[in-house]
C-alpha positions as semicolon CSV with decimal commas, in nm:
position;residue;x (nm);y (nm);z (nm)
1;M;8,990;10,448;14,127
2;A;9,018;10,626;13,791
3;V;9,306;10,532;13,565
4;V;9,575;10,798;13,532
5;Y;9,715;10,784;13,180
6;P;10,081;10,868;13,115
7;A;10,174;11,174;12,911
8;N;10,183;11,137;12,534
9;N;10,549;11,083;12,449
10;Y;10,489;10,932;12,106
11;P;10,701;11,109;11,845
12;D;10,590;11,376;11,607
13;G;10,662;11,320;11,239
14;V;10,549;11,070;10,977
15;W;10,320;10,777;11,059
16;P;10,241;10,596;10,732
17;V;9,909;10,421;10,688
18;M;10,042;10,076;10,613
19;L;9,966;9,854;10,316
20;T;9,898;9,481;10,339
21;P;10,112;9,277;10,098
22;F;9,946;8,973;9,945
23;T;10,081;8,668;9,769
24;E;9,971;8,589;9,413
25;D;9,684;8,384;9,557
26;L;9,580;8,673;9,785
27;K;9,707;8,541;10,116
28;V;9,870;8,781;10,363
29;D;10,246;8,779;10,299
30;T;10,424;8,830;10,632
31;V;10,771;8,815;10,473
32;A;10,688;9,109;10,246
33;L;10,522;9,287;10,538
34;K;10,843;9,270;10,742
35;A;11,036;9,415;10,447
36;L;10,781;9,697;10,427
37;V;10,820;9,777;10,797
38;N;11,196;9,804;10,750
39;W;11,151;10,028;10,444
40;Y;10,934;10,272;10,639
41;I;11,179;10,289;10,928
42;E;11,487;10,317;10,704
43;N;11,321;10,614;10,533
44;G;11,278;10,796;10,865
45;C;10,918;10,728;10,963
46;T;10,868;10,787;11,335
47;G;10,568;10,558;11,392
48;L;10,354;10,304;11,207
49;F;9,976;10,291;11,169
50;A;9,895;9,925;11,099
51;A;9,559;9,764;11,016
52;C;9,401;10,079;10,877
53;Q;9,195;10,150;10,565
54;S;9,506;10,139;10,343
55;S;9,568;9,792;10,487
56;E;9,236;9,684;10,332
57;I;9,093;9,592;10,671
58;F;8,739;9,571;10,535
59;N;8,863;9,284;10,317
60;L;9,045;9,100;10,597
61;T;8,921;8,867;10,869
62;L;8,984;8,957;11,231
63;E;9,247;8,681;11,243
64;E;9,426;8,843;10,947
65;R;9,403;9,189;11,102
66;V;9,560;9,047;11,419
67;L;9,828;8,874;11,211
68;I;9,937;9,187;11,024
69;T;9,936;9,392;11,345
70;K;10,137;9,135;11,540
71;T;10,383;9,096;11,251
72;T;10,429;9,474;11,234
73;V;10,495;9,500;11,609
74;E;10,748;9,218;11,593
75;A;10,922;9,358;11,285
76;A;10,940;9,710;11,431
77;A;11,106;9,555;11,737
78;G;11,075;9,871;11,943
79;R;11,247;10,095;11,687
80;V;10,927;10,297;11,641
81;P;10,587;10,279;11,812
82;V;10,308;10,090;11,637
83;I;9,940;10,175;11,657
84;A;9,657;9,989;11,485
85;S;9,286;9,987;11,420
86;G;9,172;9,657;11,276
87;I;8,819;9,741;11,388
88;T;8,540;9,700;11,136
89;S;8,233;9,613;11,343
90;N;7,966;9,873;11,425
91;V;7,824;9,661;11,706
92;V;7,969;9,780;12,034
93;E;8,009;9,435;12,189
94;E;8,189;9,302;11,880
95;M;8,399;9,615;11,862
96;A;8,516;9,553;12,218
97;K;8,632;9,203;12,122
98;E;8,823;9,344;11,824
99;I;8,989;9,607;12,042
100;E;9,102;9,350;12,297
101;A;9,238;9,123;12,019
102;I;9,433;9,405;11,854
103;H;9,563;9,532;12,188
104;A;9,694;9,184;12,271
105;T;9,938;9,208;11,977
106;G;10,145;9,462;12,169
107;V;10,045;9,784;11,994
108;E;10,081;10,111;12,182
109;V;9,739;10,249;12,087
110;V;9,420;10,097;11,945
111;V;9,256;10,336;11,700
112;L;8,877;10,361;11,674
113;L;8,713;10,443;11,341
114;T;8,482;10,739;11,391
115;N;8,220;10,597;11,154
116;T;8,165;10,277;11,353
117;L;8,029;10,436;11,671
118;A;7,714;10,584;11,516
119;K;7,520;10,574;11,192
120;Q;7,560;10,857;10,944
121;D;7,232;11,021;11,045
122;E;7,286;10,979;11,421
123;S;7,392;11,260;11,652
124;D;7,709;11,326;11,849
125;E;7,514;11,229;12,161
126;V;7,456;10,880;12,019
127;W;7,823;10,858;11,922
128;L;7,941;10,955;12,270
129;A;7,691;10,723;12,439
130;N;7,824;10,430;12,235
131;L;8,182;10,529;12,317
132;R;8,103;10,537;12,688
133;K;7,942;10,194;12,664
134;L;8,242;10,062;12,472
135;E;8,480;10,190;12,739
136;T;8,299;9,984;13,002
137;L;8,363;9,667;12,798
138;I;8,739;9,701;12,743
139;D;9,043;9,712;12,968
140;P;9,047;10,067;13,110
141;E;9,423;10,092;13,058
142;I;9,409;10,047;12,680
143;K;9,522;10,370;12,515
144;L;9,295;10,479;12,232
145;G;9,306;10,683;11,914
146;V;9,051;10,799;11,657
147;Y;9,062;10,799;11,278
148;E;8,813;10,987;11,061
149;C;8,803;10,697;10,816
150;P;8,634;10,776;10,482
151;Q;8,473;10,433;10,450
152;P;8,197;10,325;10,475
153;Y;8,119;10,694;10,534
154;K;8,327;10,985;10,663
155;R;8,234;11,108;11,009
156;L;8,431;11,416;11,113
157;L;8,461;11,486;11,483
158;S;8,302;11,804;11,613
159;I;8,490;12,029;11,853
160;P;8,267;11,931;12,150
161;V;8,333;11,561;12,084
162;I;8,706;11,620;12,046
163;K;8,717;11,812;12,373
164;E;8,527;11,538;12,555
165;I;8,747;11,251;12,438
166;A;9,065;11,454;12,494
167;A;8,957;11,528;12,850
168;T;8,958;11,156;12,936
169;G;9,337;11,143;12,902
170;R;9,324;10,803;12,730
171;F;9,315;10,928;12,370
172;Y;9,658;10,974;12,212
173;F;9,621;10,984;11,833
174;L;9,382;11,165;11,600
175;K;9,414;11,099;11,229
176;D;9,236;11,398;11,081
177;T;9,077;11,381;10,734
178;C;8,870;11,700;10,726
179;C;9,114;11,855;10,472
180;V;9,031;12,213;10,581
181;A;9,319;12,410;10,733
182;A;9,099;12,638;10,946
183;D;8,910;12,342;11,092
184;I;9,232;12,156;11,166
185;K;9,367;12,461;11,348
186;E;9,050;12,473;11,560
187;K;9,092;12,105;11,648
188;I;9,457;12,162;11,745
189;E;9,351;12,446;11,974
190;A;9,085;12,222;12,131
191;I;9,334;11,950;12,231
192;K;9,614;12,169;12,363
193;G;9,741;12,049;12,699
194;T;9,594;11,700;12,660
195;N;9,738;11,365;12,553
196;L;9,564;11,383;12,217
197;K;9,789;11,467;11,920
198;L;9,663;11,545;11,570
199;Y;9,825;11,391;11,262
200;N;9,698;11,528;10,931
201;A;9,618;11,287;10,647
202;N;9,579;11,556;10,381
203;A;9,871;11,664;10,161
204;T;9,733;12,004;10,060
205;T;9,690;12,131;10,418
206;A;9,987;11,943;10,566
207;L;10,237;12,229;10,592
208;Q;9,986;12,479;10,727
209;S;9,871;12,227;10,987
210;L;10,231;12,169;11,099
211;R;10,274;12,543;11,139
212;D;9,951;12,550;11,340
213;G;10,075;12,279;11,576
214;A;9,987;11,942;11,421
215;A;10,211;11,661;11,538
216;G;10,279;11,528;11,189
217;Y;10,155;11,353;10,878
218;S;9,969;11,022;10,856
219;G;9,857;10,982;10,498
220;V;9,873;10,750;10,201
221;M;10,153;10,938;10,024
222;A;10,405;10,812;10,280
223;N;10,371;10,484;10,088
224;F;10,542;10,647;9,790
225;H;10,805;10,896;9,913
226;P;10,821;10,905;10,293
227;E;11,163;11,073;10,293
228;L;11,013;11,399;10,162
229;W;10,744;11,395;10,428
230;V;11,005;11,323;10,694
231;W;11,208;11,624;10,575
232;L;10,901;11,850;10,577
233;C;10,802;11,750;10,932
234;K;11,156;11,810;11,055
235;H;11,239;12,134;10,874
236;F;10,917;12,329;10,825
237;K;11,027;12,577;11,094
238;D;11,395;12,628;11,017
239;E;11,366;12,633;10,636
240;P;11,028;12,792;10,565
241;Q;11,087;12,887;10,201
242;K;11,213;12,541;10,111
243;A;10,920;12,393;10,301
244;D;10,678;12,595;10,088
245;E;10,831;12,462;9,768
246;V;10,853;12,101;9,889
247;Q;10,489;12,125;9,999
248;E;10,387;12,227;9,647
249;V;10,553;11,917;9,503
250;L;10,393;11,696;9,767
251;M;10,050;11,841;9,694
252;A;10,086;11,783;9,320
253;C;10,208;11,428;9,375
254;S;9,915;11,351;9,602
255;L;9,681;11,367;9,303
256;I;9,801;11,016;9,223
257;E;9,574;10,899;9,506
258;R;9,293;10,936;9,251
259;Q;9,445;10,657;9,045
260;L;9,412;10,293;9,149
261;Y;9,528;10,322;9,512
262;P;9,654;10,106;9,687
263;V;9,753;9,903;9,380
264;N;9,961;10,191;9,242
265;A;10,149;10,220;9,574
266;K;10,217;9,847;9,567
267;W;10,340;9,879;9,209
268;H;10,577;10,155;9,324
269;L;10,712;9,937;9,604
270;T;10,745;9,634;9,376
271;N;10,891;9,793;9,064
272;I;11,074;10,102;9,187
273;E;11,168;10,030;9,549
274;K;11,224;9,659;9,471
275;L;11,091;9,541;9,807
276;Q;11,139;9,174;9,886
277;N;10,849;8,945;9,788
278;F;10,617;9,236;9,709
279;T;10,334;9,198;9,459
280;T;10,067;9,435;9,332
281;K;9,788;9,206;9,449
282;S;9,493;9,357;9,633
283;R;9,164;9,223;9,762
284;K;9,005;9,562;9,710
285;Q;9,102;9,617;9,346
286;D;9,203;9,423;9,036
287;D;9,572;9,500;8,982
288;S;9,538;9,435;8,608
289;E;9,346;9,765;8,588
290;L;9,665;9,962;8,655
291;F;9,733;10,030;8,290
292;E;10,063;10,147;8,142
293;T;9,990;10,521;8,141
294;W;9,925;10,513;8,515
295;K;10,248;10,319;8,571
296;E;10,436;10,585;8,378
297;E;10,277;10,852;8,598
298;V;10,414;10,667;8,904
299;R;10,759;10,656;8,742
300;M;10,745;11,029;8,662
301;M;10,632;11,111;9,013
302;D;10,922;10,912;9,154
303;R;11,172;11,101;8,939
304;L;11,020;11,433;9,042
305;C;11,036;11,340;9,411
306;N;11,396;11,227;9,378
307;R;11,497;11,556;9,213
308;T;11,308;11,752;9,477
309;Y;11,486;11,564;9,755
310;E;11,827;11,624;9,594
311;Q;11,754;11,993;9,539
312;Y;11,592;12,086;9,870
313;C;11,648;11,820;10,131
314;K;12,016;11,722;10,125
């Protein structure tokens, strides 16, 4: 008998792509991770995306990916839903093992990376064939999501693929990274009436996508000023002029992604937010490369965001 999946009741709004805090000797710091979970929730985030690219999953072992996911679920303690990827293999059988391990942590949804199911030069048919094979190897009741992860290459989902996975009923979360408002609108139209919800990762197209029916925002800038994103997702309909002006600030601030991310976000959390135990350490980047001018840019951005919140959002 086919599995009947429940309706998607996960909240709209802001789902930050979570960072992984490390100790000075580059071990996963679960104390700092719990403080980070609380910071997201206290700032109004409605869900958490753990073990994603911002978490540096390609620089973590499976055991570490399970650890950060389990710690996040425990720290959230039911206050908000937690989803996670933690999947780095491009071998279907290994991917199935990773999915089962991540699911066992208690997450609501296990998110597939779109670039792991087929090589860059392979067709949608290959991608779908690998997905169907994968589904035979995992518990049929596991709810799934998809993330158009930029590394090791970005694979955007076509409308036919989106329609096919949405029709299964088991896909609940799409983190979109196409960054094109018209394409996002087409995707939203394609998933209407299904369990699949689209969360935009791109700051520039965020407001337009909300107006077109996106469920929310799931991008890196929620690691700097989630309260502004929370306001935008809540008030884009009832305060359209303010939303336009807040969106402009958010777009300009998002240029800081081109700095040394995620080190700069960790610096923000350590030096401005004063999160417990936090360091700027990263396995992906050398934190000593965040030179003083870039730190000052983070400080200036923080002051701008604070003024914007005071002016528009209170």
